[in-house]
N, C-alpha and C positions, 0 to 999 in steps of 0.2 A: 492422558489428555487434560491439559490445563484449561480451566474455564475462566473467563473474564468475570471479575467481581463487579457487581453494580454498586456504585458509590452513592448515587443520588438520582432521583427521577421525579419529574413533575410534568405538567401539561406542556411546558416549553423546553424541556431538556431531558436528556438521558446521559449520565456519566458512568463510565466503567474504568476499571483498571485491569490491564492485561499482564501486569508484572514488569519487572525490569527487562532491559534488552538482553541481559544474560540469561533470563528465564524464557526467552522467546522460543528456544528449542524444545521446551516442555509442551508447547502447543502442537497438537496433531489434528488432522482431518482426512477424510477420504475425498480426494479430488473429484469434483462433480463431472469432469470430462473423461479423464482416463481411469477413474475408479482406483487409483493407487493411493496408498498411505503417504501423506505429505507431513513431514516433521518440520516444525518451525514456521508455521503460517497461521495467522488468525485474521479472518474477515471481520469487519466491524459493522457492516450495514445492518444486519438483523439484530445484533446485540445492542446497538445504539438507536435502533429504529430510524435510521437515516432514510430520507426520501429522495435525495438528489445526487447521491454519490455512493460508491463502494470504496472503502479504504481498507488496505490490508497491511499488516506488519509481516515481514518475511525474513527468513534466514536461509542462506545458501552455504552449505559446508565448504571448507577449503578444497580447492582443486576439483570443483564439481561444476556442472552446468544445469540449467533448467532442462527438464526431460523432453521438451518439444518446443518447436516454433509455433506461434499462434497469432491470430488476428481477431478483431472484433467486428461486429456488424454495425453498431451505432456508437460505441463508447471509445473515446480516447483515453489513453493512460498516461499518467505522469509518474515516473520512477524517481525516487530520491534516495541516493546512496548515503547511508549513515556511517557504515564501517566496511572496510575491506576494499578490494580493488579487483578489476578484471576487464572484461570486454563485453560490449553490447553490440548487437547486430539488428539493424532495421533494413529489410530488403537486402540489397547487396552491399550496404555500407556497414563496415565493422570499425568500431572505435574504442579507445581505452576509457574506462570509467574508474572513479575512486571516490573516497569520502568527499561529499559536497557536490558530486555530479547530479544534475537533474536532466531527465530526458523525457520529453513529451512525444508520444507516438500517436499518429492519427489512427482511426479505427482499422483501416485497410493495411496499415504498415505491418509487415510480417516481422515478428520480433522474437528475440531470445537473448540470453545473457549467460556469462560464465564467470566464476570466481577463480582468479589465478593466484590469489594470495594464500598465505599460510594460516589465516584466521578466517572465521566465519564472516561472510558478507551479510550485513543487515541493511534492509532497505524498506521503504514504504512505497506503496503504489496507490494512487488516487485514480479512480475510474469514474468518468462522468460522461454524459451524452455530449457528443460533439456539437458545437455551436449553440448550446443551451444556456450559457451564462449571459444574462441580460444586463444585470447590474453587478458591480463588485466593488470591493474596498470601500472608500468613503462615499461613492455614489449610491450605495445601497444601505448606508448607515445613518443613524440619527443620534444626536447627543441628547441625553436626558439627565436631569438631576435625580439621583436615586440614593437611598440610604445604604451605605456599605455595612455588611454584617461581620466583617473581620476586625 
């Protein structure tokens, strides 16, 4: 089980390093729902002390699929495919995915995916409460003059 290394922490941030994408398969956990060993998945909420989202890095071995379909009560998920290709299904809609695909799924959407490629699929999932984003991008930012430390 590979652990994330804390890089830096203060009142306003927590920085960790989970390793390279090639090392993602070194991360393991016991899945909280089906209690099975999951290889190649790391959740970031707890280790970064996030309060508004759960983010996970994931790997899906070649020619495999997620072990079950699932949905959420409150949280939408956004899947970002970094490597590999396959198929994604939401309810009765099945469509091809590959590097660069981004899929947002509403909480009640029944979802699953499979890797049809010869290499591991690597993807990120961002989970956040549906309709909770009030401000974003430049609407929630402010410019300030501040001394750079590099």
